[in-house]
C-alpha positions as CSV (number, residue, x, y, z in Angstrom):
1,M,0.1,0.0,0.1
2,P,1.6,3.3,-0.9
3,D,2.1,5.9,2.0
4,H,-1.0,8.0,2.7
5,R,0.8,11.1,1.7
6,L,1.8,10.0,-1.5
7,L,-1.7,9.3,-2.4
8,E,-3.1,12.4,-1.0
9,R,-0.2,14.2,-3.5
10,D,-1.8,12.3,-6.3
11,R,-5.0,13.5,-5.3
12,Q,-4.0,17.1,-5.0
13,W,-2.2,16.7,-8.5
14,Q,-5.4,15.1,-10.2
15,R,-7.7,18.2,-9.2
16,K,-5.6,20.9,-9.6
17,P,-4.9,21.6,-13.3
18,A,-3.3,25.0,-12.3
19,L,-0.2,23.2,-10.6
20,R,0.0,20.2,-13.0
21,T,0.5,23.2,-16.0
22,V,3.4,24.6,-13.6
23,Y,4.9,21.1,-13.2
24,V,4.6,20.3,-16.8
25,D,6.6,23.4,-17.8
26,L,9.5,22.1,-15.2
27,Y,9.4,18.3,-16.5
28,R,10.1,19.8,-19.9
29,R,12.9,22.0,-18.5
30,I,14.4,18.6,-16.7
31,A,14.0,16.9,-20.0
32,A,15.6,19.3,-22.4
33,A,18.7,19.3,-20.1
34,T,19.1,15.6,-20.2
35,V,21.9,14.0,-22.7
36,A,21.7,10.5,-24.9
37,G,21.4,7.6,-22.6
38,R,19.0,5.6,-20.0
39,V,17.2,7.6,-17.7
40,L,16.8,7.0,-13.8
41,E,14.4,8.8,-11.9
42,V,15.0,9.0,-8.2
43,G,12.4,10.1,-5.8
44,A,9.8,9.2,-8.5
45,G,6.9,8.5,-6.0
46,T,5.3,11.7,-6.3
47,S,6.5,12.5,-9.9
48,G,5.2,12.5,-13.3
49,F,8.4,12.5,-15.5
50,K,7.8,9.1,-17.4
51,E,5.3,11.1,-19.6
52,F,8.5,13.3,-21.0
53,A,11.1,10.9,-21.7
54,S,11.0,7.2,-22.8
55,G,12.1,4.2,-21.3
56,V,12.5,6.0,-17.7
57,I,13.2,3.5,-14.8
58,A,11.3,5.1,-11.6
59,S,12.6,4.6,-7.9
60,D,11.8,5.5,-4.8
61,V,12.4,4.8,-1.1
62,L,8.6,4.5,-0.6
63,F,6.3,2.1,-2.5
64,A,4.3,3.1,-5.2
65,P,2.6,1.3,-8.0
66,W,3.8,3.0,-10.5
67,L,7.6,2.2,-9.5
68,D,10.1,0.0,-11.3
69,V,12.4,-0.1,-8.4
70,V,12.2,0.7,-4.4
71,A,15.4,1.7,-2.9
72,G,17.0,4.7,-1.0
73,A,18.9,7.0,-3.1
74,E,22.1,6.1,-1.4
75,H,22.4,2.6,-2.3
76,L,20.8,1.9,-5.7
77,P,20.7,-1.7,-7.5
78,F,22.5,-0.8,-10.4
79,R,26.0,-1.6,-11.9
80,D,28.7,1.3,-12.4
81,G,27.9,3.3,-15.4
82,S,24.3,2.1,-16.1
83,F,22.9,5.4,-16.9
84,G,23.2,8.7,-19.0
85,N,21.0,10.6,-16.5
86,I,19.8,10.8,-13.3
87,V,16.7,13.3,-12.7
88,M,15.0,14.5,-9.8
89,F,12.1,16.6,-8.8
90,D,12.0,18.2,-5.0
91,V,14.4,15.0,-3.9
92,L,17.5,16.5,-2.9
93,H,16.4,18.7,-0.1
94,H,14.7,15.3,1.4
95,L,18.0,13.1,1.5
96,P,19.4,12.5,4.9
97,S,23.0,12.4,3.4
98,P,23.2,14.2,-0.1
99,A,27.0,13.7,0.0
100,A,26.0,9.8,-0.2
101,F,23.6,10.3,-3.1
102,F,26.3,12.3,-5.1
103,A,28.8,9.4,-4.5
104,E,26.2,6.8,-5.8
105,A,25.5,9.0,-8.9
106,S,29.0,9.5,-9.7
107,R,29.5,5.6,-9.4
108,L,25.9,4.9,-11.7
109,L,26.6,7.7,-14.3
110,T,28.3,7.1,-17.6
111,P,31.2,9.7,-18.5
112,G,29.6,12.9,-19.7
113,G,26.4,11.7,-17.6
114,R,24.0,14.0,-16.0
115,V,22.2,14.6,-12.8
116,V,19.4,17.1,-13.3
117,M,17.3,17.9,-10.7
118,V,14.2,20.8,-10.2
119,E,14.5,21.8,-6.2
120,P,13.6,24.8,-3.9
121,A,15.2,28.2,-4.7
122,I,16.2,30.2,-1.4
123,T,15.8,34.0,-2.4
124,P,15.1,37.2,-0.6
125,V,11.4,36.5,-1.8
126,S,11.2,33.1,-1.4
127,W,12.9,32.8,1.7
128,P,9.8,34.3,3.6
129,F,7.4,31.6,1.9
130,Y,9.4,28.5,2.5
131,R,10.1,29.7,6.0
132,F,6.4,30.4,7.2
133,F,4.1,29.0,4.8
134,H,5.5,25.6,3.8
135,D,5.3,22.8,6.0
136,E,9.0,21.6,5.4
137,P,11.7,23.2,7.3
138,L,14.2,25.3,6.2
139,H,18.2,25.6,8.1
140,L,20.1,27.9,6.1
141,R,22.8,27.1,8.9
142,A,23.0,23.5,8.0
143,D,26.0,21.6,6.7
144,P,24.9,20.2,3.2
145,L,28.0,17.8,3.2
146,V,27.8,16.3,6.2
147,A,28.6,12.5,6.8
148,T,24.8,11.4,8.0
149,P,24.6,7.6,8.8
150,I,21.6,6.3,6.9
151,D,18.6,5.9,9.7
152,N,15.7,3.1,8.1
153,A,13.5,4.6,10.8
154,R,13.8,8.6,9.2
155,D,10.7,9.4,7.8
156,P,11.5,10.1,4.1
157,F,9.6,13.0,3.8
158,D,11.6,15.0,6.5
159,A,13.9,17.5,4.9
160,N,16.0,20.7,4.8
161,Q,14.7,23.0,1.9
162,A,18.0,24.9,2.1
163,I,20.2,22.1,0.8
164,P,20.0,22.8,-2.8
165,T,20.8,26.8,-2.2
166,L,23.5,25.8,0.1
167,L,25.3,23.2,-2.3
168,F,24.9,24.9,-5.9
169,V,24.9,28.8,-4.8
170,R,26.4,29.4,-1.7
171,Q,29.0,26.8,-1.5
172,P,29.8,25.5,-4.9
173,E,33.4,25.0,-4.6
174,R,32.9,23.0,-1.5
175,F,30.8,20.5,-3.7
176,A,33.6,20.6,-6.4
177,A,36.2,19.6,-4.2
178,R,33.9,16.9,-2.5
179,F,33.5,15.5,-5.7
180,P,36.2,15.8,-8.2
181,A,34.7,13.3,-10.7
182,L,31.5,15.8,-11.2
183,S,31.0,19.2,-12.4
184,L,28.4,21.7,-11.7
185,V,27.7,23.1,-15.0
186,R,24.6,25.0,-14.8
187,V,22.5,26.5,-12.1
188,E,19.1,28.1,-13.6
189,W,16.7,30.2,-11.3
190,L,13.0,29.5,-12.3
191,S,9.5,30.2,-11.2
192,L,8.3,33.4,-10.1
193,L,5.1,34.1,-9.0
194,A,3.1,31.4,-11.0
195,Y,4.2,28.4,-8.4
196,P,3.5,29.9,-5.3
197,L,0.0,31.0,-6.6
198,T,-1.1,27.5,-7.2
199,G,-0.4,26.8,-3.5
200,G,1.4,23.9,-4.4
201,F,-0.2,20.5,-3.3
202,R,-2.4,22.2,-0.5
203,S,-6.1,22.4,-1.4
204,W,-6.1,26.0,-2.6
205,S,-5.2,28.0,-5.6
206,L,-5.0,31.6,-6.0
207,I,-4.7,31.4,-9.9
208,P,-7.1,29.9,-12.9
209,A,-5.6,27.2,-14.8
210,R,-6.0,29.5,-18.1
211,L,-3.9,32.1,-16.4
212,V,-0.9,30.2,-15.9
213,E,0.8,29.6,-19.2
214,P,0.7,33.3,-19.9
215,L,2.1,34.1,-16.7
216,L,4.8,31.4,-17.3
217,R,6.1,33.0,-20.5
218,V,6.2,36.5,-18.6
219,E,8.1,34.8,-16.1
220,T,10.8,33.4,-18.8
221,R,11.5,36.8,-19.7
222,L,11.6,38.3,-16.5
223,L,14.1,35.4,-14.8
224,P,17.3,36.2,-16.2
225,A,17.3,39.8,-14.3
226,V,15.3,39.0,-11.4
227,G,15.6,35.2,-10.7
228,R,18.4,35.4,-8.1
229,L,16.3,37.7,-5.9
230,M,12.8,36.2,-6.7
231,A,12.8,32.8,-7.8
232,F,11.1,30.0,-5.9
233,R,12.7,27.1,-7.8
234,L,16.5,26.1,-9.4
235,L,17.5,23.8,-12.1
236,A,20.8,22.4,-11.0
237,V,22.6,19.9,-13.7
238,V,25.8,18.0,-12.4
239,E,27.9,16.2,-15.2
240,R,30.1,13.3,-14.6
241,R,33.6,14.5,-16.1
242,M,34.8,12.5,-19.1
243,A,37.7,10.2,-18.5
244,R,41.1,11.3,-19.1
245,A,42.9,9.7,-22.1
C-alpha cells in the first residue's frame, strides 16, 4: 500500500490543473537538460516524469504502484555506469545524506552523464514563503555535505529546503572539492509567482489554470534579470567528467 501522503499528493495533482501546468513546464525543462542515455528517476513516488521521456526507470524509497524499483537514493541496485541521466524533482532536499547520494550518482553515471534536478531556491523573496508558509523546515546554517549515517527509521519526508541553495549557489566550491569527478555545469533560476499562487499541493489555488501559461511566458522573460532575487525554484545540472585519455 502506498504511503498516505503519496496518495494525497496524487489526489491534489489530479484536481489542480494550475499546479499541473506549472509542473509540466518544469518537467520539460528537466527533459531538455538531459543527454543521450538511459534515464533513472530518483524519488519518483510523487513525480510524473515518465510522461516526458521514454524508457525512464522510476525509483523511490517508498512503495508506489507506478514505480519500477524501491530503493534509497544512497544505495541503488544498478551496475556502475548504468545511466546517462539521473533526474529528480523536489528530492535532493529530502535526502538525509546528499553527499552519499552524489557518490552513488558518480558511480552510476556514464562519463558525460548528468544529474538533472529541480529544487527549492532560497532567495530574498522566496525565503519568507518557505520559512513561514511551507510545511518543510528550512535551515540555512546546516552543512549540506556532512556525513550522516543512513537511518532506516527516518521519515522519508523529512527535509531541509535550504540544501540545494547551499550546495549549488552558496557553496559550489565545497561541492567541487568533495566530488572531483562531478562538475556543476548549470544553475538556472525558475518560477516566480505562478508556483506559489497555485498553492502547491495544498487544497487552495489563487490563480485560474487558464492564466498559468501566459504568466509562465512572462516569467521566462523576467527570470534572467530578477531570478536571483525572486525565484522559488532552481534547476541544477551536475555532469560526470569525461575520463582523461
